[in-house]
N, C-alpha and C positions, 0 to 999 in steps of 0.2 A: 504493500500500500504506500501511496505517496503521502508524505507529510504536508501539512498546510503550507509550510514555507516554500517547499518546492513548487507547489501549485501556483503560489503567488508569483514567483520569478517567471514561471512558464507563462502565466497569463500575460505578463508584460512583454513577452517576446513573440507574440503570435506572428507578427509580420516576418520576422527572421526565421522562425520555425517553418513557416509555410514556404518561403523561398528556398530554404535549405532542402525541403522535401522535393521541390520542383527540380532543383539543380541535380540532386541525386538521381531522380527518376528520368529526367530529360536533359541531359547535357546539352543537347541542341533542341530548341523548341520546334524547329522546322522538320524534325524527323517524326514519323508516326502518323497521327490522325490526318494531318493536312497535306500529306504528300508534297512537301517542299514548295509551298506557295509563299509569295510575299504577303503574309497574312497579318491583318491589323491587330490581331490579339497578342502578337509578340510584343507590340508596343505597350499594351496594357500591363503585361507581366514585367517588362523591363523598366517601365517607369516606376513600378512598385519596387523593383530591385534597386533602382537608383536611390529611393528613400532609405532602404536598409543600408546601402553602401555609405550614404552620407551620415547616417546615424551611428554606424559602427566603425567606419573608416577601414573596414576589411577589404583588401584588394581583390579577394576572390569574387566579390559581387560585381565590381567594375569589370573584371576579366570576363565574367559571364555575359554581361551586357555586350562587350566588345566582340566576343567570340560569336554571339548570335547574330550580330549585324554584319560581321566580316564574312559570314556564310553567304551573304548576298551582295555586299558592296565590293566591287573590284577596285584594283589600284587606279583604274581610269575614272572611278566615280560612277560607273554605270551600275545599275541595280538588277541583278539577275531575277528573272521571273516577274519583273515589273514592266508594264506596257502602258505608256502614257495615253495612247490612243483609245484605251478602254474607258478613259475618263471616269474612273471609279474613285469616289471620294474616300472610300475605306483605305485606299493605297497611300494616302497621305499620312495616316496616323503614326507610322513608325518613324517618320521624319523628325519627331521630337527627340527620339533616342539618338538619331544621327546628329542633331544639333548639340546634344550633351557630349557626344564623342568628339565632335569637332572642337568644342570649347575646351575640353579636357586635354586633347592630344595635339591639336593644331594640324592634324593630318588633312591634307588638301582633298583626299578622296571623299571625305565626309562632306566637305563644303560643296564639292561638285554634285554629290548625291542630293543634298538638300536644295541646291539650285535647280536641279532637275524636277524635284517635287514642287518647288515654288512655280516653276514654269508650267506645270500641269494646271495649277490654279489660275494662272494668267489666261490659259486657253480653254479652261473648263467651261462646258456649255451651261447656260443659266436660264431660269424661267424669265418670263417677260418683265418681272419686277427686279430681277437681278440676283435671285437665290441660286446657288449651285445645284445642278441636277444631282440626284444621288449617284447615278451611273449612266453611262451612255445607253445601257440596256434598260434603264429605268428612267426614260426621258420625262422632262417637265415635272419631276416628282421631288418633293422635299420629304425626307425621312428624319425623324428626330436624331437617329444614330449619327447622321452625317455631320451634325453640328460638332459632335465630339471628335469625329475623324479629321475634320478639316480645320476648325477654328483655332484651337490652341497652338497647333503648328504654325498656322498662318500668322498668328499674333506674335509668337516668339521669333519667327523669321523677320517680321517687320521691325520688331524691337531691336534686333541685332543688326540687320542689314538694310532695312527698308526706309520708307518715307512716312513720316507721321500721318499724312493724309490717308494712307492705306488702312489705318485703324477704322476709318468710317465704314469701309466695305465689310470689315469683320463684324462690326456692331450691326450693320444692316442685315447680315445673315441671320442673326438672332431675332431682329425685329420682324423680318419676313416670316420666319418660322413661327413665332408667337402669333402674329397677325393671322396666319393661315391655318394653324393647327389647334389653337386654344379653344376649349369649350367654355363659353361664357357662364354656363350654369355651375360647373364643378371647379373650374380653374385648371382641370387636367388637360394634357395635350394628347391629341390623337397621334397614333404611330406615324401616319403619313398623309400627305396631301398630293393630289394629282391636279395640276393646274388645268390640264385639258379636260378633266372630268370624264375620261373615257375608260379608265382601267376597270376591269371587272370587279375589283375589290372595293371600289370607291362609291360613295353616294353620288348619283349623277347630278344632284343639285348643288352639293357643297364641295365635291371632290375629295371628301375626307374618308379615311378608312374607318372601320366600324368600332374599333376598340381602343382602350387605353392599356397599352402593354407595359408591364413593369420595367423591363430592361430599357425600352426606348426612352422612358422618362428618366431612368438612371443615367443613360448616356447624356441626355440633355442637361441634367443637373450637374454632372461632372464637367461638361463643356463650359458651363457658366463659371464654375468656381476655378477652373484651370485657365480660362481666358481673362477673367477679371483682373488678376494681379499684373498681367502683362500690359494692360492699357495704361497710357500716361496718366499721372495723377489728375491732370486738369481736363481730361477728355470727358465730354458729356456722356459718352457711352458707359462710363463706370457706374453712374447713377442708374441708367437704364438697366444694365445687367444685374446690378444689385437688387433692384426692384423685382426683376424676373426671378432671381434666385429665391427671394423671400416668398413671392407669390406661388412659385412652383412648389416649394417645400411646404407651405401652408396647405396647399391643395392636396399634396401627398399625405399630410398628417390626417386628413379627413378620411382617408381609406386605409390607414395603417391598421393592421390586425392588433386590436388592443390587448389581446391575451398574450401574444408572443412578442409584440413590438416590431415585427417585420412585415413584409408585403407579399401580396398574392401575384401570381403570374399575370392574370387579368385583374387589374388593380381594384376595380369597383364592383367585382362580382364574387366576393369572398364566400358568399353563401351558396354559390352555384356548384352543383355536382361536378366533380372532375377538376375543379380549380385547386391550386396548391400553393403553399408558401414557397417562394422562389428566392434562391440565395444571391444570384448576381445582382439583381435589382436592389435588394436590401443592402448589399455591400456598397453599391454605387451611391445610394441615397445617404448612407452613413458617411461615406467619404466627403460628399458635398457639404453635409452639415458640419462635420468635424473641421474640415479645412476652412469653411466659411467662418466658423467661430474663431479659429486660430488667427486668421488674417483680419478679423474685425469687420467682416462683411455681414455677420449675423451677431445679434446680441448674446450675451453670456448665458441667458436662460436656455438657449438651444443646447448647451453642453449637457444638461440633464436629459434632454431628449436623446442626444447622441449616446449617452451612457446606457440608457434603456435599450436602444436599438442594438448596441454592441453586445450587450448581455443576451439579447434575443438571438443574434446571429450565432454566437458561441454555443448557445443551448440548442438551437434548432438545426444548425447546419454543419457544425464542426465535430469531427471525430478524429481520434488519434489511433493509428494501428499499433499492434504490439511491438513493431520495429521502431515506433516513434514517428512515423510519417503522419503529417497532418492532412486530412482530407476535407474538402468542401463539397458537401452533398447537395442534391436537389437544385442543380443548375439546368435551366433550359439550354439545350445545346445550340439551338439556332431558331430564329423566327424572322420571317420576312414576308413580302407581299408580291404576288404575281410571279414572274419568272417561269421556267419550264414546268414547274409543278402546279402552276396556277393557284398559288397560295391565296386564299380568299379573305383572310383577315377576320373570320368569324371567331366567336368564342371557342367553338369546337376545334378550329384550326390551332389556336394558340396552345390549347391543352393537349393536342395530339403530338406535338413535337417531342423528340426524345428528351428525357430528364436524366442527366448524367452526373457523375462525380468528377471533380477536378477539371472541368472545362476551363480553358485558359482565361476566357473573359471574366469568369467568376473569380478564379484564383487571383488574377491581377487586381481586380477590384477589391478583393479581401485584403491583399497585402497593402494596397494603398490606404484602405480604410483603417486597418490595424495600425499602420505606421503613423497615420494622422492622430489616432487616439493616443498612441504612445508619446508622440511629440507634445501633445497638449498636457 
């Protein structure tokens, strides 16, 4: 049996324990499930790894970040398995990790790679109002996920190498997303919006998808809290994004499961058969709150809210194997709209996707959330 003291120290190291488990089991994130794609979820895990590296100073964490990106970025700065002409906003997310590597090592290959991703955003197709399409294969569509994939990288790039006016475009992405996806009744945001109102999954009058999906709102909340600190102090967008953050979190609190402190896969239908408490969305929301409090974008009373959610996540979703590996359970593997499978965005669709353990999106969000809780 473990003594109380051990348990205490362990509780404080969840972020590190989780990334240690990942490193042990997946020396390279790109081998295995994803068949070696330039996949956005590596960025979620590696930004979590960066927290642990900065908090512990242990070089092995930085080496893990570098090894995983060096599996894709050549000496010429080209990115293997990356195709600009797909205009997939997901492909931008790992750029944040490359920016860290460039700042830390000064290696030109990383600068060339981030310039390539920045160039994608310059050419990326947009809706008539100026919002990035989610992908070329998902034309005229805004998905909440895309705000996380594109905006924090865009903002960090502009902060380092760009022109201050470009921040206006970044803030505009959020404004257009809120304008087009927010439900005035609940304050929740629908997963996606089709400007052309032609997708089989959307309401032909509004262009909106049918449901409030937990992880999509998690992506959106993380996008806000990761972009906010990168905006110049005097930029009017700071106030706008801070308001969105508060309103988004207040809306999420109305659908929080009061018993466990976490969230459902389909946010507002907790009592419906087949719905389940979902780990990745809960971790993402916790991260947004914890980071928001630490940086002063949210008032301190949100810290009690964060503590309750953290407790809920550890109770509901975390298990430790007898070898000491940390597992994050009950993660929705994937959910989207349209595409070859004609995903229709119904409640039945969202609960039908596989529920797995240690999906990287959830694991990365857990590391980021736990690291923020430990920082505070």
